[in-house]
N, C-alpha and C positions, 0 to 999 in steps of 0.2 A: 584395424582401419578406424580412423577418427572422422566424425562428421561435424559440420557446423551448419547452422541454418541462419541466414541473414536476409534482411530486406533487399528485395530486388524487383524493380519494375511493377510496383503495386501489389506484390505478393511476397513470397519467401522462396529463396533458392537454397538448394543443398550443395554444400562444398565438401570435398574430401581433402584431408591433409596429405601432402605429397611425401612427407617424411615425419619422423618423430620430433623434430624441432618445433613444429607448429608454426614455422615461419613462412611456409609456402603452401598455398591452397589452390585447388582447381574446382571451378564451378562444374558440377556434373548433372545437375537438374535445375534449370532456371525457373521452373514452374512447380516446385515441390509442393507448395501450399498456395492456393489461389488468393488467400486473405493475408493482408499485411499484418505482421506481428506488432504488438504494442508493448511499450514499456520494457523492452529488452527481450521480447520473444521467448518467454519461458516455455520449455518443451520438456515434458515429463512422461515417462511410462506410468500408466495407472496400475494399481494393484489388481490382483485377480479378484474373482467374485467374492462377495461376502460369504461368511461361513454358511454351509448348508446348500449352496448353489453349485451345481456341477457342470452346467453348460459352459461353452466357450465364452470368455468375457468379451463384451463389447462396450465401449470402445477399448482400444489398447493404449492410446496416448492422448494427452491433452496439450494444447498449444495456446498461449495467450495471443489474442488477436484484437485488432482495432474494431470498434463499433462506432456509433455516431459521435460519441464524446471524445474520441481520439486516444492517444497513447496513455499507457499506464493504468487504464481502467481494468477492473476485474472481469474481463470478458474473454471467453475462451471458445475454441472450436475443438470438437472431439472427433476422432477417426481411428482407422485401423492402419498401423504401421507394419509393413512386411519387410523384415530385414533381408530376406533372400533377394528380392528385386528392388529394394530401397524405395518403396512407394508408400504414400500416405493417401488412403482412399476412404470412401464412404464418410467424407468430412461433413460435419453439421454446419449450419449457419452460426455466426458468432452469437454466443449466448452469455448473458451476465451471470456470474455466480453470486455476487452481492448486488443488491439494489438499494437505492436511497439517494437522498438529495446531495449528500457530501461524500459519497463513497468514491475513493480513488486508490490507486496504487496497490492492487492485489498482489499477493505473493503465494507461491506454492512451496511446499517442503520437498526435500530430496531424501530418498532412502537408499542406503547402500544395500547390495545383495546380502540377504541373510539378516538384515536389520528389521526395523519397524516397517511392516508392509504397507502402512497407510500413506496416502497423499493428502496432506492437510492444506487448507487454504485459509488465509486471513487477509483483511483489507484495513486500510487506514481511513478514518473519517476526518476529512479536512474541514477546517472552519468550525471546529468544536472545542473551544470557543474561537480559535484562530487557525490560520493555515500553517503554523509552525509545529511540526511533529516533534521537534527536539524539546519543546517546553510544555506543550499541552495537547498533543495529538491523542486521539482515542482510537482504539482498535475495535474491529467488529468481532463477532463470535467466530471461533475456530470451527471450520467445517471439514469433515472427513469425506473425501470424494471417492465413493465406490458405487 
């Protein structure tokens, strides 16, 4: 089964692919996440606990969400995704990962199963010295989210 999360009615809806062509989708949960996703709605499973911690990890997933400054900011909600009943619960308020005057466009890494277990985050500092990331953008420090 393939899922897609997309902006719907001020929040995020969950859709399921009707076949393997990814050409047909059905909305199965119109209120999957109550917060609107920003900048593409990055949705990632978080790695397990850091070395030496044996308790059940919390949270299980991170989702990019809007905050006061709008789309694309490095602001996320954390919560617990249950694949058995396809719910996202215990969701936090939107929280910034990077803070600063010119921080925009945060990005999370993706890891394949069996690969690097970390989820890394980095943002772009706009206006340093201009807003053109192709010629003179500056990146923030890489953060390991665990």
